[in-house]
All heavy atoms as TSV, in Angstrom:
chain	resi	resn	atom	element	x	y	z
A	1	MET	N	N	0.838	-1.177	0.000
A	1	MET	CA	C	0.000	0.000	0.000
A	1	MET	C	C	0.884	1.242	0.000
A	1	MET	O	O	1.850	1.339	0.734
A	1	MET	CB	C	-0.904	-0.017	1.235
A	1	MET	CG	C	-1.810	1.156	1.336
A	1	MET	SD	S	-2.775	1.001	2.859
A	1	MET	CE	C	-4.229	1.810	2.365
A	2	ALA	N	N	0.553	2.232	-0.837
A	2	ALA	CA	C	1.337	3.445	-0.951
A	2	ALA	C	C	1.123	4.346	0.265
A	2	ALA	O	O	0.038	4.418	0.809
A	2	ALA	CB	C	0.955	4.189	-2.222
A	3	ARG	N	N	2.190	5.007	0.639
A	3	ARG	CA	C	2.125	5.929	1.780
A	3	ARG	C	C	1.390	7.198	1.352
A	3	ARG	O	O	1.547	7.685	0.245
A	3	ARG	CB	C	3.545	6.243	2.219
A	3	ARG	CG	C	3.618	7.116	3.419
A	3	ARG	CD	C	5.072	7.344	3.795
A	3	ARG	NE	N	5.143	8.339	4.826
A	3	ARG	CZ	C	5.404	8.073	6.082
A	3	ARG	NH1	N	5.660	6.849	6.441
A	3	ARG	NH2	N	5.440	9.032	6.971
A	4	MET	N	N	0.594	7.743	2.260
A	4	MET	CA	C	-0.134	8.967	1.974
A	4	MET	C	C	0.843	10.130	1.914
A	4	MET	O	O	1.793	10.195	2.697
A	4	MET	CB	C	-1.194	9.235	3.036
A	4	MET	CG	C	-2.315	8.226	3.032
A	4	MET	SD	S	-3.257	8.334	1.517
A	4	MET	CE	C	-4.881	7.997	2.135
A	5	PRO	N	N	0.641	11.095	0.994
A	5	PRO	CA	C	1.573	12.214	0.839
A	5	PRO	C	C	1.499	13.210	1.995
A	5	PRO	O	O	0.472	13.324	2.657
A	5	PRO	CB	C	1.110	12.863	-0.462
A	5	PRO	CG	C	-0.311	12.468	-0.627
A	5	PRO	CD	C	-0.443	11.117	0.030
A	6	SER	N	N	2.612	13.904	2.212
A	6	SER	CA	C	2.656	14.969	3.210
A	6	SER	C	C	3.439	16.146	2.640
A	6	SER	O	O	4.175	16.000	1.665
A	6	SER	CB	C	3.282	14.485	4.512
A	6	SER	OG	O	4.628	14.162	4.311
A	7	LYS	N	N	3.255	17.335	3.244
A	7	LYS	CA	C	3.960	18.541	2.815
A	7	LYS	C	C	3.910	19.570	3.931
A	7	LYS	O	O	3.141	19.426	4.878
A	7	LYS	CB	C	3.375	19.100	1.524
A	7	LYS	CG	C	1.883	19.406	1.589
A	7	LYS	CD	C	1.353	20.038	0.305
A	7	LYS	CE	C	0.804	19.030	-0.650
A	7	LYS	NZ	N	0.165	19.613	-1.821
A	8	THR	N	N	4.727	20.613	3.802
A	8	THR	CA	C	4.689	21.695	4.776
A	8	THR	C	C	3.634	22.708	4.346
A	8	THR	O	O	3.326	22.842	3.161
A	8	THR	CB	C	6.059	22.388	4.918
A	8	THR	OG1	O	6.466	22.862	3.649
A	8	THR	CG2	C	7.093	21.432	5.483
A	9	PHE	N	N	3.086	23.404	5.339
A	9	PHE	CA	C	2.001	24.349	5.090
A	9	PHE	C	C	2.111	25.483	6.095
A	9	PHE	O	O	2.296	25.238	7.290
A	9	PHE	CB	C	0.661	23.620	5.258
A	9	PHE	CG	C	-0.543	24.479	5.043
A	9	PHE	CD1	C	-0.956	24.826	3.775
A	9	PHE	CD2	C	-1.269	24.946	6.122
A	9	PHE	CE1	C	-2.081	25.619	3.577
A	9	PHE	CE2	C	-2.394	25.735	5.943
A	9	PHE	CZ	C	-2.798	26.078	4.667
A	10	SER	N	N	2.029	26.717	5.625
A	10	SER	CA	C	2.065	27.881	6.507
A	10	SER	C	C	0.651	28.149	6.998
A	10	SER	O	O	-0.191	28.648	6.260
A	10	SER	CB	C	2.610	29.086	5.751
A	10	SER	OG	O	2.654	30.196	6.603
A	11	CYS	N	N	0.384	27.801	8.252
A	11	CYS	CA	C	-0.958	27.893	8.825
A	11	CYS	C	C	-1.167	29.232	9.508
A	11	CYS	O	O	-0.417	29.596	10.411
A	11	CYS	CB	C	-1.182	26.763	9.820
A	11	CYS	SG	S	-2.827	26.800	10.553
A	12	ASN	N	N	-2.218	29.952	9.093
A	12	ASN	CA	C	-2.499	31.248	9.705
A	12	ASN	C	C	-3.253	31.118	11.028
A	12	ASN	O	O	-3.331	32.076	11.788
A	12	ASN	CB	C	-3.264	32.152	8.734
A	12	ASN	CG	C	-4.581	31.558	8.286
A	12	ASN	OD1	O	-4.936	30.444	8.664
A	12	ASN	ND2	N	-5.306	32.288	7.457
A	13	VAL	N	N	-3.792	29.957	11.339
A	13	VAL	CA	C	-4.504	29.758	12.604
A	13	VAL	C	C	-3.512	29.665	13.767
A	13	VAL	O	O	-3.712	30.281	14.811
A	13	VAL	CB	C	-5.407	28.499	12.555
A	13	VAL	CG1	C	-6.022	28.212	13.910
A	13	VAL	CG2	C	-6.495	28.666	11.500
A	14	VAL	N	N	-2.453	28.905	13.596
A	14	VAL	CA	C	-1.453	28.761	14.660
A	14	VAL	C	C	-0.226	29.635	14.413
A	14	VAL	O	O	0.710	29.630	15.200
A	14	VAL	CB	C	-1.030	27.279	14.851
A	14	VAL	CG1	C	-2.187	26.464	15.352
A	14	VAL	CG2	C	-0.430	26.700	13.583
A	15	SER	N	N	-0.214	30.360	13.307
A	15	SER	CA	C	0.870	31.290	12.947
A	15	SER	C	C	2.235	30.622	12.912
A	15	SER	O	O	3.214	31.155	13.428
A	15	SER	CB	C	0.894	32.480	13.908
A	15	SER	OG	O	-0.331	33.157	13.880
A	16	GLU	N	N	2.293	29.452	12.291
A	16	GLU	CA	C	3.566	28.763	12.098
A	16	GLU	C	C	3.452	27.774	10.946
A	16	GLU	O	O	2.357	27.494	10.460
A	16	GLU	CB	C	4.014	28.050	13.374
A	16	GLU	CG	C	3.098	26.954	13.861
A	16	GLU	CD	C	3.554	26.365	15.185
A	16	GLU	OE1	O	3.515	27.072	16.205
A	16	GLU	OE2	O	3.942	25.194	15.182
A	17	THR	N	N	4.589	27.263	10.539
A	17	THR	CA	C	4.615	26.259	9.484
A	17	THR	C	C	4.419	24.892	10.117
A	17	THR	O	O	5.085	24.551	11.094
A	17	THR	CB	C	5.942	26.310	8.714
A	17	THR	OG1	O	6.068	27.611	8.121
A	17	THR	CG2	C	5.985	25.259	7.624
A	18	VAL	N	N	3.489	24.129	9.574
A	18	VAL	CA	C	3.168	22.796	10.081
A	18	VAL	C	C	3.338	21.784	8.964
A	18	VAL	O	O	3.477	22.150	7.798
A	18	VAL	CB	C	1.717	22.739	10.630
A	18	VAL	CG1	C	1.533	23.675	11.807
A	18	VAL	CG2	C	0.708	23.051	9.539
A	19	THR	N	N	3.314	20.530	9.315
A	19	THR	CA	C	3.325	19.467	8.321
A	19	THR	C	C	1.911	18.935	8.211
A	19	THR	O	O	1.260	18.672	9.227
A	19	THR	CB	C	4.277	18.329	8.737
A	19	THR	OG1	O	5.593	18.875	8.887
A	19	THR	CG2	C	4.303	17.220	7.711
A	20	ILE	N	N	1.442	18.814	6.977
A	20	ILE	CA	C	0.105	18.275	6.762
A	20	ILE	C	C	0.227	16.998	5.949
A	20	ILE	O	O	1.161	16.834	5.164
A	20	ILE	CB	C	-0.823	19.289	6.063
A	20	ILE	CG1	C	-0.267	19.716	4.706
A	20	ILE	CG2	C	-1.068	20.481	6.964
A	20	ILE	CD1	C	-1.214	20.578	3.882
A	21	ALA	N	N	-0.695	16.086	6.171
A	21	ALA	CA	C	-0.673	14.816	5.451
A	21	ALA	C	C	-2.098	14.394	5.123
A	21	ALA	O	O	-3.024	14.644	5.889
A	21	ALA	CB	C	0.003	13.738	6.294
A	22	LEU	N	N	-2.240	13.768	3.996
A	22	LEU	CA	C	-3.526	13.233	3.586
A	22	LEU	C	C	-3.747	11.919	4.322
A	22	LEU	O	O	-2.856	11.073	4.382
A	22	LEU	CB	C	-3.518	13.015	2.071
A	22	LEU	CG	C	-4.828	12.729	1.395
A	22	LEU	CD1	C	-5.808	13.868	1.591
A	22	LEU	CD2	C	-4.599	12.493	-0.089
A	23	HIS	N	N	-4.919	11.754	4.927
A	23	HIS	CA	C	-5.255	10.535	5.671
A	23	HIS	C	C	-6.637	10.064	5.271
A	23	HIS	O	O	-7.414	10.796	4.676
A	23	HIS	CB	C	-5.239	10.793	7.183
A	23	HIS	CG	C	-3.876	10.784	7.774
A	23	HIS	ND1	N	-3.303	9.671	8.325
A	23	HIS	CD2	C	-2.969	11.778	7.886
A	23	HIS	CE1	C	-2.095	9.974	8.763
A	23	HIS	NE2	N	-1.870	11.252	8.501
A	24	ARG	N	N	-6.948	8.859	5.635
A	24	ARG	CA	C	-8.269	8.302	5.386
A	24	ARG	C	C	-8.903	7.967	6.727
A	24	ARG	O	O	-8.304	7.308	7.561
A	24	ARG	CB	C	-8.156	7.042	4.529
A	24	ARG	CG	C	-9.488	6.555	4.017
A	24	ARG	CD	C	-9.342	5.424	3.023
A	24	ARG	NE	N	-8.706	5.777	1.783
A	24	ARG	CZ	C	-9.295	6.385	0.761
A	24	ARG	NH1	N	-10.544	6.767	0.855
A	24	ARG	NH2	N	-8.636	6.622	-0.347
A	25	ARG	N	N	-10.121	8.478	6.947
A	25	ARG	CA	C	-10.832	8.183	8.195
A	25	ARG	C	C	-11.190	6.698	8.215
A	25	ARG	O	O	-11.455	6.102	7.186
A	25	ARG	CB	C	-12.110	9.006	8.300
A	25	ARG	CG	C	-11.837	10.484	8.398
A	25	ARG	CD	C	-13.067	11.220	8.877
A	25	ARG	NE	N	-12.894	12.651	8.767
A	25	ARG	CZ	C	-12.270	13.415	9.640
A	25	ARG	NH1	N	-11.732	12.878	10.709
A	25	ARG	NH2	N	-12.169	14.713	9.463
A	26	THR	N	N	-11.228	6.129	9.393
A	26	THR	CA	C	-11.640	4.734	9.509
A	26	THR	C	C	-13.153	4.649	9.363
A	26	THR	O	O	-13.893	5.493	9.859
A	26	THR	CB	C	-11.202	4.127	10.854
A	26	THR	OG1	O	-11.706	4.939	11.908
A	26	THR	CG2	C	-9.692	4.052	10.950
A	27	SER	N	N	-13.574	3.645	8.665
A	27	SER	CA	C	-14.997	3.446	8.414
A	27	SER	C	C	-15.544	2.392	9.371
A	27	SER	O	O	-14.888	1.381	9.610
A	27	SER	CB	C	-15.197	2.993	6.966
A	27	SER	OG	O	-16.546	2.721	6.712
A	28	PRO	N	N	-16.741	2.609	9.933
A	28	PRO	CA	C	-17.309	1.633	10.871
A	28	PRO	C	C	-17.459	0.238	10.262
A	28	PRO	O	O	-17.311	-0.752	10.944
A	28	PRO	CB	C	-18.679	2.210	11.231
A	28	PRO	CG	C	-18.675	3.611	10.781
A	28	PRO	CD	C	-17.620	3.754	9.739
A	29	GLY	N	N	-17.707	0.175	8.974
A	29	GLY	CA	C	-17.890	-1.103	8.309
A	29	GLY	C	C	-16.584	-1.773	7.902
A	29	GLY	O	O	-16.587	-2.858	7.342
A	30	GLY	N	N	-15.470	-1.103	8.174
A	30	GLY	CA	C	-14.171	-1.675	7.835
A	30	GLY	C	C	-13.716	-1.334	6.429
A	30	GLY	O	O	-12.628	-1.687	6.026
A	31	GLY	N	N	-14.546	-0.619	5.671
A	31	GLY	CA	C	-14.168	-0.228	4.320
A	31	GLY	C	C	-13.346	1.046	4.321
A	31	GLY	O	O	-12.946	1.549	5.363
A	32	LYS	N	N	-13.117	1.568	3.135
A	32	LYS	CA	C	-12.359	2.810	3.011
A	32	LYS	C	C	-13.219	3.989	3.432
A	32	LYS	O	O	-14.324	4.166	2.955
A	32	LYS	CB	C	-11.878	3.009	1.579
A	32	LYS	CG	C	-10.798	2.042	1.177
A	32	LYS	CD	C	-10.287	2.377	-0.185
A	32	LYS	CE	C	-9.133	1.459	-0.563
A	32	LYS	NZ	N	-8.589	1.798	-1.876
A	33	GLY	N	N	-12.693	4.817	4.331
A	33	GLY	CA	C	-13.393	6.004	4.789
A	33	GLY	C	C	-13.032	7.210	3.936
A	33	GLY	O	O	-12.247	7.117	2.997
A	34	LYS	N	N	-13.588	8.354	4.271
A	34	LYS	CA	C	-13.338	9.584	3.533
A	34	LYS	C	C	-11.933	10.111	3.801
A	34	LYS	O	O	-11.380	9.922	4.884
A	34	LYS	CB	C	-14.348	10.656	3.938
A	34	LYS	CG	C	-15.744	10.367	3.478
A	34	LYS	CD	C	-16.658	11.519	3.839
A	34	LYS	CE	C	-18.056	11.230	3.339
A	34	LYS	NZ	N	-18.973	12.346	3.616
A	35	LEU	N	N	-11.388	10.812	2.818
A	35	LEU	CA	C	-10.089	11.446	2.970
A	35	LEU	C	C	-10.222	12.722	3.782
A	35	LEU	O	O	-11.240	13.403	3.729
A	35	LEU	CB	C	-9.517	11.792	1.596
A	35	LEU	CG	C	-9.104	10.623	0.716
A	35	LEU	CD1	C	-8.740	11.132	-0.673
A	35	LEU	CD2	C	-7.953	9.857	1.315
A	36	PHE	N	N	-9.172	13.044	4.544
A	36	PHE	CA	C	-9.100	14.313	5.254
A	36	PHE	C	C	-7.640	14.683	5.410
A	36	PHE	O	O	-6.747	13.873	5.156
A	36	PHE	CB	C	-9.809	14.250	6.616
A	36	PHE	CG	C	-9.070	13.488	7.679
A	36	PHE	CD1	C	-8.381	14.162	8.668
A	36	PHE	CD2	C	-9.072	12.107	7.701
A	36	PHE	CE1	C	-7.700	13.464	9.662
A	36	PHE	CE2	C	-8.408	11.403	8.678
A	36	PHE	CZ	C	-7.713	12.079	9.662
A	37	VAL	N	N	-7.387	15.926	5.794
A	37	VAL	CA	C	-6.017	16.409	5.973
A	37	VAL	C	C	-5.718	16.478	7.460
A	37	VAL	O	O	-6.449	17.097	8.228
A	37	VAL	CB	C	-5.836	17.801	5.319
A	37	VAL	CG1	C	-4.415	18.303	5.529
A	37	VAL	CG2	C	-6.158	17.733	3.838
A	38	ARG	N	N	-4.648	15.834	7.857
A	38	ARG	CA	C	-4.215	15.842	9.257
A	38	ARG	C	C	-3.028	16.786	9.396
A	38	ARG	O	O	-2.111	16.781	8.594
A	38	ARG	CB	C	-3.812	14.441	9.711
A	38	ARG	CG	C	-3.234	14.447	11.140
A	38	ARG	CD	C	-3.190	13.104	11.742
A	38	ARG	NE	N	-4.559	12.761	12.147
A	38	ARG	CZ	C	-4.956	11.536	12.426
A	38	ARG	NH1	N	-4.125	10.531	12.327
A	38	ARG	NH2	N	-6.202	11.305	12.784
A	39	CYS	N	N	-3.056	17.561	10.459
A	39	CYS	CA	C	-2.025	18.556	10.750
A	39	CYS	C	C	-1.123	18.053	11.877
A	39	CYS	O	O	-1.583	17.371	12.791
A	39	CYS	CB	C	-2.725	19.852	11.159
A	39	CYS	SG	S	-1.632	21.156	11.709
A	40	SER	N	N	0.142	18.447	11.834
A	40	SER	CA	C	1.084	18.043	12.884
A	40	SER	C	C	0.884	18.834	14.178
A	40	SER	O	O	1.397	18.447	15.223
A	40	SER	CB	C	2.521	18.218	12.397
A	40	SER	OG	O	2.782	19.586	12.120
A	41	GLU	N	N	0.129	19.927	14.125
A	41	GLU	CA	C	-0.101	20.761	15.308
A	41	GLU	C	C	-1.257	20.178	16.119
A	41	GLU	O	O	-2.413	20.478	15.893
A	41	GLU	CB	C	-0.413	22.204	14.872
A	41	GLU	CG	C	-0.678	23.162	16.000
A	41	GLU	CD	C	0.438	23.228	17.018
A	41	GLU	OE1	O	1.580	23.485	16.632
A	41	GLU	OE2	O	0.153	23.007	18.206
A	42	ARG	N	N	-0.951	19.311	17.053
A	42	ARG	CA	C	-1.972	18.584	17.816
A	42	ARG	C	C	-2.710	19.463	18.830
A	42	ARG	O	O	-3.787	19.107	19.292
A	42	ARG	CB	C	-1.353	17.384	18.540
A	42	ARG	CG	C	-0.582	16.407	17.660
A	42	ARG	CD	C	-1.296	15.932	16.422
A	42	ARG	NE	N	-2.525	15.218	16.727
A	42	ARG	CZ	C	-3.439	14.891	15.841
A	42	ARG	NH1	N	-3.280	15.204	14.584
A	42	ARG	NH2	N	-4.521	14.263	16.202
A	43	ASP	N	N	-2.143	20.628	19.200
A	43	ASP	CA	C	-2.779	21.500	20.185
A	43	ASP	C	C	-3.795	22.471	19.570
A	43	ASP	O	O	-4.476	23.183	20.287
A	43	ASP	CB	C	-1.728	22.303	20.952
A	43	ASP	CG	C	-0.901	21.420	21.851
A	43	ASP	OD1	O	-1.401	20.344	22.257
A	43	ASP	OD2	O	0.246	21.794	22.153
A	44	CYS	N	N	-3.895	22.479	18.249
A	44	CYS	CA	C	-4.844	23.376	17.586
A	44	CYS	C	C	-6.269	22.886	17.852
A	44	CYS	O	O	-6.560	21.694	17.745
A	44	CYS	CB	C	-4.580	23.405	16.081
A	44	CYS	SG	S	-5.707	24.468	15.165
A	45	ARG	N	N	-7.151	23.803	18.190
A	45	ARG	CA	C	-8.521	23.371	18.498
A	45	ARG	C	C	-9.289	22.928	17.258
A	45	ARG	O	O	-10.358	22.359	17.357
A	45	ARG	CB	C	-9.278	24.473	19.230
A	45	ARG	CG	C	-9.529	25.702	18.413
A	45	ARG	CD	C	-10.256	26.718	19.235
A	45	ARG	NE	N	-10.434	27.945	18.492
A	45	ARG	CZ	C	-11.075	28.976	18.957
A	45	ARG	NH1	N	-11.577	28.949	20.172
A	45	ARG	NH2	N	-11.219	30.048	18.232
A	46	TYR	N	N	-8.745	23.192	16.072
A	46	TYR	CA	C	-9.392	22.772	14.835
A	46	TYR	C	C	-8.760	21.514	14.243
A	46	TYR	O	O	-9.063	21.144	13.113
A	46	TYR	CB	C	-9.332	23.900	13.801
A	46	TYR	CG	C	-9.934	25.176	14.301
A	46	TYR	CD1	C	-9.138	26.291	14.566
A	46	TYR	CD2	C	-11.297	25.269	14.547
A	46	TYR	CE1	C	-9.697	27.465	15.044
A	46	TYR	CE2	C	-11.864	26.442	15.033
A	46	TYR	CZ	C	-11.056	27.529	15.277
A	46	TYR	OH	O	-11.603	28.683	15.750
A	47	VAL	N	N	-7.885	20.860	14.995
A	47	VAL	CA	C	-7.166	19.710	14.466
A	47	VAL	C	C	-8.140	18.642	13.964
A	47	VAL	O	O	-9.141	18.337	14.602
A	47	VAL	CB	C	-6.167	19.149	15.512
A	47	VAL	CG1	C	-6.877	18.455	16.652
A	47	VAL	CG2	C	-5.170	18.207	14.854
A	48	ASP	N	N	-7.868	18.126	12.787
A	48	ASP	CA	C	-8.655	17.082	12.118
A	48	ASP	C	C	-10.083	17.504	11.780
A	48	ASP	O	O	-10.898	16.678	11.379
A	48	ASP	CB	C	-8.688	15.781	12.927
A	48	ASP	CG	C	-7.320	15.141	13.044
A	48	ASP	OD1	O	-6.402	15.543	12.304
A	48	ASP	OD2	O	-7.158	14.245	13.880
A	49	ALA	N	N	-10.400	18.798	11.913
A	49	ALA	CA	C	-11.760	19.254	11.621
A	49	ALA	C	C	-11.954	19.506	10.125
A	49	ALA	O	O	-12.995	19.177	9.576
A	49	ALA	CB	C	-12.085	20.520	12.392
A	50	ASN	N	N	-10.958	20.113	9.474
A	50	ASN	CA	C	-11.049	20.486	8.057
A	50	ASN	C	C	-12.296	21.299	7.757
A	50	ASN	O	O	-12.915	21.168	6.702
A	50	ASN	CB	C	-10.993	19.258	7.151
A	50	ASN	CG	C	-9.653	18.549	7.154
A	50	ASN	OD1	O	-9.514	17.511	6.557
A	50	ASN	ND2	N	-8.646	19.060	7.827
A	51	GLU	N	N	-12.695	22.129	8.713
A	51	GLU	CA	C	-13.848	23.014	8.546
A	51	GLU	C	C	-13.420	24.422	8.944
A	51	GLU	O	O	-12.568	24.589	9.808
A	51	GLU	CB	C	-15.009	22.558	9.445
A	51	GLU	CG	C	-15.547	21.199	9.087
A	51	GLU	CD	C	-16.580	20.688	10.085
A	51	GLU	OE1	O	-16.877	21.392	11.069
A	51	GLU	OE2	O	-17.074	19.580	9.873
A	52	PRO	N	N	-13.991	25.464	8.308
A	52	PRO	CA	C	-13.609	26.840	8.643
A	52	PRO	C	C	-13.732	27.111	10.137
A	52	PRO	O	O	-14.641	26.574	10.756
A	52	PRO	CB	C	-14.598	27.690	7.847
A	52	PRO	CG	C	-15.021	26.797	6.718
A	52	PRO	CD	C	-14.999	25.399	7.278
A	53	PRO	N	N	-12.814	27.862	10.700
A	53	PRO	CA	C	-11.773	28.653	10.060
A	53	PRO	C	C	-10.495	27.876	9.747
A	53	PRO	O	O	-9.529	28.469	9.298
A	53	PRO	CB	C	-11.491	29.741	11.086
A	53	PRO	CG	C	-11.722	29.089	12.394
A	53	PRO	CD	C	-12.875	28.132	12.145
A	54	CYS	N	N	-10.475	26.582	9.946
A	54	CYS	CA	C	-9.303	25.781	9.589
A	54	CYS	C	C	-9.087	25.868	8.076
A	54	CYS	O	O	-10.017	25.616	7.306
A	54	CYS	CB	C	-9.514	24.324	10.005
A	54	CYS	SG	S	-8.114	23.262	9.573
A	55	PRO	N	N	-7.880	26.232	7.632
A	55	PRO	CA	C	-7.630	26.378	6.201
A	55	PRO	C	C	-7.362	25.057	5.475
A	55	PRO	O	O	-7.171	25.055	4.263
A	55	PRO	CB	C	-6.389	27.271	6.161
A	55	PRO	CG	C	-5.657	26.923	7.407
A	55	PRO	CD	C	-6.723	26.632	8.432
A	56	LEU	N	N	-7.357	23.940	6.192
A	56	LEU	CA	C	-7.012	22.669	5.568
A	56	LEU	C	C	-8.206	22.041	4.850
A	56	LEU	O	O	-9.282	21.898	5.420
A	56	LEU	CB	C	-6.484	21.689	6.617
A	56	LEU	CG	C	-5.276	22.166	7.416
A	56	LEU	CD1	C	-4.852	21.100	8.410
A	56	LEU	CD2	C	-4.133	22.546	6.495
A	57	THR	N	N	-7.987	21.688	3.595
A	57	THR	CA	C	-8.992	20.980	2.795
A	57	THR	C	C	-8.276	19.939	1.950
A	57	THR	O	O	-7.064	20.053	1.708
A	57	THR	CB	C	-9.755	21.939	1.851
A	57	THR	OG1	O	-8.839	22.453	0.874
A	57	THR	CG2	C	-10.407	23.084	2.615
A	58	ILE	N	N	-8.998	18.957	1.480
A	58	ILE	CA	C	-8.354	17.936	0.645
A	58	ILE	C	C	-7.915	18.511	-0.703
A	58	ILE	O	O	-7.091	17.917	-1.378
A	58	ILE	CB	C	-9.223	16.673	0.460
A	58	ILE	CG1	C	-10.527	16.989	-0.248
A	58	ILE	CG2	C	-9.458	15.984	1.771
A	58	ILE	CD1	C	-11.293	15.753	-0.672
A	59	GLU	N	N	-8.424	19.689	-1.071
A	59	GLU	CA	C	-7.996	20.322	-2.316
A	59	GLU	C	C	-6.501	20.660	-2.287
A	59	GLU	O	O	-5.877	20.806	-3.337
A	59	GLU	CB	C	-8.820	21.578	-2.604
A	59	GLU	CG	C	-10.213	21.295	-3.115
A	59	GLU	CD	C	-11.191	20.860	-2.021
A	59	GLU	OE1	O	-10.990	21.220	-0.827
A	59	GLU	OE2	O	-12.133	20.135	-2.345
A	60	LEU	N	N	-5.915	20.783	-1.100
A	60	LEU	CA	C	-4.473	21.012	-0.994
A	60	LEU	C	C	-3.686	19.842	-1.569
A	60	LEU	O	O	-2.508	19.984	-1.890
A	60	LEU	CB	C	-4.080	21.234	0.473
A	60	LEU	CG	C	-4.623	22.510	1.123
A	60	LEU	CD1	C	-4.421	22.458	2.630
A	60	LEU	CD2	C	-3.960	23.732	0.519
A	61	PHE	N	N	-4.327	18.693	-1.683
A	61	PHE	CA	C	-3.688	17.497	-2.227
A	61	PHE	C	C	-4.341	17.060	-3.539
A	61	PHE	O	O	-4.277	15.896	-3.905
A	61	PHE	CB	C	-3.772	16.350	-1.199
A	61	PHE	CG	C	-2.862	16.546	-0.024
A	61	PHE	CD1	C	-3.324	17.138	1.132
A	61	PHE	CD2	C	-1.536	16.151	-0.078
A	61	PHE	CE1	C	-2.499	17.325	2.225
A	61	PHE	CE2	C	-0.692	16.336	1.006
A	61	PHE	CZ	C	-1.167	16.919	2.166
A	62	SER	N	N	-4.969	17.997	-4.255
A	62	SER	CA	C	-5.699	17.625	-5.472
A	62	SER	C	C	-4.795	16.975	-6.521
A	62	SER	O	O	-5.197	16.012	-7.170
A	62	SER	CB	C	-6.429	18.828	-6.056
A	62	SER	OG	O	-5.516	19.846	-6.394
A	63	ALA	N	N	-3.574	17.461	-6.683
A	63	ALA	CA	C	-2.659	16.871	-7.667
A	63	ALA	C	C	-2.294	15.441	-7.277
A	63	ALA	O	O	-2.278	14.540	-8.126
A	63	ALA	CB	C	-1.396	17.721	-7.796
A	64	GLU	N	N	-2.019	15.220	-5.991
A	64	GLU	CA	C	-1.661	13.884	-5.526
A	64	GLU	C	C	-2.838	12.917	-5.669
A	64	GLU	O	O	-2.661	11.760	-6.053
A	64	GLU	CB	C	-1.204	13.930	-4.066
A	64	GLU	CG	C	0.118	14.632	-3.839
A	64	GLU	CD	C	0.004	16.149	-3.684
A	64	GLU	OE1	O	-1.079	16.717	-3.973
A	64	GLU	OE2	O	1.006	16.770	-3.283
A	65	ILE	N	N	-4.039	13.389	-5.356
A	65	ILE	CA	C	-5.231	12.543	-5.490
A	65	ILE	C	C	-5.458	12.207	-6.952
A	65	ILE	O	O	-5.735	11.056	-7.292
A	65	ILE	CB	C	-6.465	13.252	-4.872
A	65	ILE	CG1	C	-6.298	13.358	-3.358
A	65	ILE	CG2	C	-7.747	12.499	-5.220
A	65	ILE	CD1	C	-7.322	14.261	-2.690
A	66	HIS	N	N	-5.302	13.196	-7.820
A	66	HIS	CA	C	-5.474	12.954	-9.261
A	66	HIS	C	C	-4.477	11.916	-9.759
A	66	HIS	O	O	-4.822	11.018	-10.522
A	66	HIS	CB	C	-5.318	14.261	-10.037
A	66	HIS	CG	C	-5.478	14.093	-11.503
A	66	HIS	ND1	N	-4.415	13.878	-12.346
A	66	HIS	CD2	C	-6.594	14.062	-12.271
A	66	HIS	CE1	C	-4.862	13.741	-13.573
A	66	HIS	NE2	N	-6.179	13.854	-13.568
A	67	ASP	N	N	-3.214	12.040	-9.323
A	67	ASP	CA	C	-2.181	11.082	-9.740
A	67	ASP	C	C	-2.520	9.663	-9.301
A	67	ASP	O	O	-2.297	8.704	-10.029
A	67	ASP	CB	C	-0.821	11.469	-9.180
A	67	ASP	CG	C	-0.236	12.696	-9.860
A	67	ASP	OD1	O	-0.763	13.099	-10.918
A	67	ASP	OD2	O	0.740	13.265	-9.319
A	68	ARG	N	N	-3.067	9.510	-8.108
A	68	ARG	CA	C	-3.398	8.183	-7.597
A	68	ARG	C	C	-4.610	7.594	-8.306
A	68	ARG	O	O	-4.732	6.389	-8.432
A	68	ARG	CB	C	-3.673	8.227	-6.097
A	68	ARG	CG	C	-2.430	8.383	-5.287
A	68	ARG	CD	C	-2.772	8.567	-3.824
A	68	ARG	NE	N	-1.571	8.623	-3.050
A	68	ARG	CZ	C	-1.210	7.727	-2.156
A	68	ARG	NH1	N	-1.976	6.715	-1.895
A	68	ARG	NH2	N	-0.097	7.851	-1.497
A	69	MET	N	N	-5.544	8.456	-8.722
A	69	MET	CA	C	-6.774	7.989	-9.340
A	69	MET	C	C	-6.611	7.713	-10.837
A	69	MET	O	O	-7.355	6.925	-11.398
A	69	MET	CB	C	-7.894	9.015	-9.144
A	69	MET	CG	C	-8.213	9.288	-7.691
A	69	MET	SD	S	-8.766	7.839	-6.792
A	69	MET	CE	C	-10.415	7.715	-7.393
A	70	SER	N	N	-5.663	8.361	-11.484
A	70	SER	CA	C	-5.494	8.182	-12.933
A	70	SER	C	C	-4.813	6.843	-13.214
A	70	SER	O	O	-4.014	6.354	-12.417
A	70	SER	CB	C	-4.686	9.322	-13.519
A	70	SER	OG	O	-3.387	9.347	-12.985
A	71	PRO	N	N	-5.156	6.249	-14.344
A	71	PRO	CA	C	-4.530	4.955	-14.694
A	71	PRO	C	C	-3.036	5.102	-14.868
A	71	PRO	O	O	-2.557	6.112	-15.369
A	71	PRO	CB	C	-5.198	4.581	-16.022
A	71	PRO	CG	C	-6.193	5.627	-16.328
A	71	PRO	CD	C	-6.068	6.720	-15.330
A	72	ARG	N	N	-2.320	4.106	-14.415
A	72	ARG	CA	C	-0.859	4.122	-14.523
A	72	ARG	C	C	-0.447	3.831	-15.962
A	72	ARG	O	O	-1.005	2.975	-16.617
A	72	ARG	CB	C	-0.235	3.095	-13.600
A	72	ARG	CG	C	-0.539	3.367	-12.147
A	72	ARG	CD	C	0.384	2.520	-11.288
A	72	ARG	NE	N	-0.004	2.620	-9.910
A	72	ARG	CZ	C	0.481	3.525	-9.058
A	72	ARG	NH1	N	1.370	4.381	-9.486
A	72	ARG	NH2	N	0.088	3.556	-7.814
A	73	LYS	N	N	0.568	4.590	-16.410
A	73	LYS	CA	C	1.104	4.376	-17.757
A	73	LYS	C	C	2.149	3.272	-17.679
A	73	LYS	O	O	2.978	3.245	-16.790
A	73	LYS	CB	C	1.707	5.650	-18.299
A	73	LYS	CG	C	0.666	6.732	-18.500
A	73	LYS	CD	C	1.300	7.994	-19.015
A	73	LYS	CE	C	0.230	9.064	-19.169
A	73	LYS	NZ	N	0.800	10.329	-19.578
A	74	GLU	N	N	2.113	2.403	-18.618
A	74	GLU	CA	C	3.067	1.283	-18.647
A	74	GLU	C	C	4.405	1.732	-19.178
A	74	GLU	O	O	4.569	2.469	-20.038
A	74	GLU	CB	C	2.526	0.147	-19.520
A	74	GLU	CG	C	1.261	-0.446	-18.975
A	74	GLU	CD	C	1.435	-1.149	-17.631
A	74	GLU	OE1	O	2.468	-1.771	-17.396
A	74	GLU	OE2	O	0.509	-1.046	-16.822
């Protein structure tokens, strides 16, 4: 299984640069859950929320998601 991508991000909520990574929520049925962005700043009150005023959205990883979803070239 491929590792989920991560990158640095300048967060205006905590006023510092954090590391963000694409993650998949666990599904109650054991299947694949929805994608979300996890932040390295665990003390932020918006951690793992991905809702305003948190600036994190899965669109920050749109290129990576597109690459994973597109058919691989031989």
